C-alpha positions as CSV (number, residue, x, y, z in Angstrom):
1,M,-3.2,-9.4,-8.4
2,P,-2.4,-8.2,-5.2
3,L,-1.3,-4.4,-5.3
4,I,-0.5,-2.2,-2.7
5,K,0.2,1.6,-4.0
6,V,1.6,3.6,-1.6
7,Q,1.2,8.1,-2.3
8,T,2.5,10.3,-0.1
9,S,3.4,13.9,0.8
10,A,6.9,12.7,2.2
11,A,10.2,13.7,0.4
12,K,11.7,10.8,-2.1
13,P,14.7,8.9,0.2
14,E,17.3,7.3,-0.7
15,K,16.9,4.2,-3.5
16,D,18.2,1.5,-1.1
17,K,15.4,3.2,1.4
18,I,12.4,3.0,-1.5
19,D,13.4,-1.1,-2.6
20,T,13.8,-2.1,0.7
21,L,9.7,-0.6,1.6
22,L,8.8,-2.0,-1.8
23,K,10.3,-5.2,-1.0
24,N,8.5,-5.3,2.2
25,L,5.1,-4.2,1.5
26,S,5.4,-7.0,-1.2
27,S,6.0,-9.9,1.0
28,G,3.9,-8.2,3.8
29,I,0.8,-8.5,1.0
30,A,1.8,-11.8,-0.1
31,K,2.2,-13.0,3.2
32,H,-1.6,-11.3,4.9
33,F,-3.9,-12.9,1.5
34,S,-1.6,-16.1,1.1
35,K,-0.7,-15.7,-2.4
36,P,2.7,-16.0,-4.2
37,E,4.3,-12.8,-3.8
38,S,4.8,-13.6,-7.5
39,Y,2.0,-11.7,-8.6
40,V,1.9,-8.8,-6.2
41,M,2.6,-5.3,-7.8
42,T,3.7,-2.2,-5.8
43,I,3.8,0.9,-6.3
44,F,5.5,4.4,-4.4
45,E,4.6,7.8,-5.4
46,P,6.5,10.5,-3.2
47,D,6.9,14.4,-3.2
48,I,2.4,14.2,-4.3
49,P,1.2,17.2,-2.8
50,M,-1.7,16.4,-0.4
51,T,-2.8,17.6,2.6
52,F,-4.7,16.2,5.7
53,G,-7.2,17.8,7.6
54,G,-7.1,21.0,6.2
55,N,-2.9,20.9,6.8
56,S,-0.2,20.3,4.3
57,D,2.6,20.9,6.5
58,E,2.8,17.7,7.9
59,P,3.4,14.8,5.6
60,T,0.5,12.3,4.5
61,C,-0.1,9.3,3.1
62,Y,-2.8,7.2,1.1
63,I,-2.4,3.8,0.3
64,E,-4.7,1.9,-1.8
65,I,-4.9,-2.1,-1.0
66,K,-6.5,-4.6,-4.1
67,N,-6.8,-7.6,-4.4
68,V,-9.4,-10.6,-6.5
69,G,-10.9,-12.1,-4.3
70,S,-12.9,-10.6,-0.5
71,M,-10.9,-9.2,2.8
72,N,-12.4,-9.8,5.8
73,P,-12.3,-7.4,8.3
74,N,-9.6,-8.9,10.5
75,Q,-7.7,-9.2,7.3
76,T,-8.2,-5.7,6.8
77,K,-7.1,-4.4,10.3
78,A,-4.0,-6.3,10.6
79,M,-2.8,-5.1,7.1
80,S,-3.6,-1.2,8.7
81,Q,-1.5,-1.9,11.5
82,D,1.2,-3.4,9.4
83,F,1.4,-1.0,6.6
84,C,0.6,2.2,9.0
85,Q,3.8,1.1,11.1
86,E,6.1,0.3,8.1
87,I,5.1,3.9,6.8
88,N,5.8,5.3,9.9
89,Q,9.6,3.9,10.2
90,T,10.5,4.6,7.3
91,L,9.1,7.9,6.0
92,D,8.0,9.1,9.2
93,V,4.4,10.2,8.6
94,P,2.0,9.8,11.2
95,K,0.0,7.2,11.5
96,N,-2.6,9.1,12.1
97,R,-1.8,11.1,9.1
98,I,-2.5,7.7,6.6
99,Y,-5.7,6.2,4.9
100,I,-6.2,3.1,3.8
101,E,-8.4,1.9,1.0
102,F,-9.3,-1.7,0.7
103,S,-10.7,-3.0,-2.5
104,D,-11.9,-6.2,-3.2
105,A,-12.0,-6.9,-7.2
106,K,-13.8,-9.8,-9.6
107,G,-11.3,-11.8,-11.2
108,S,-13.2,-10.8,-14.5
109,M,-12.6,-7.5,-13.7
110,W,-8.6,-7.5,-13.1
111,G,-6.6,-8.4,-16.0
112,W,-3.5,-9.7,-16.4
113,N,-1.2,-12.1,-19.1
114,S,-3.7,-11.1,-22.0
115,S,-6.8,-12.3,-19.9
116,T,-8.3,-12.1,-16.7
117,F,-8.4,-13.8,-13.2
């Protein structure tokens, strides 16, 4: 049920680097929400035309984090720190060119396995 989706203008790295990034994001979000990683989904979309502050010359990144349940300010701040660091180190996107959107979802609005949560 936790989802982390990364969209970036950065070039697509090698497959092993992508796999490591997705695994780190998956385990990280499971830890932050204290939920089993077996429910976590990660998505990575590189090479997307993007601007930040009207500038398309430097890489930028948009991250969506969704979860069934509610997030508190301490959780979102900690996730922002962790995931901005991960993206900066892996994709060389400056931390000040990363936006993260946090969204709570009602269980009835999240489908899985032919039903909802």
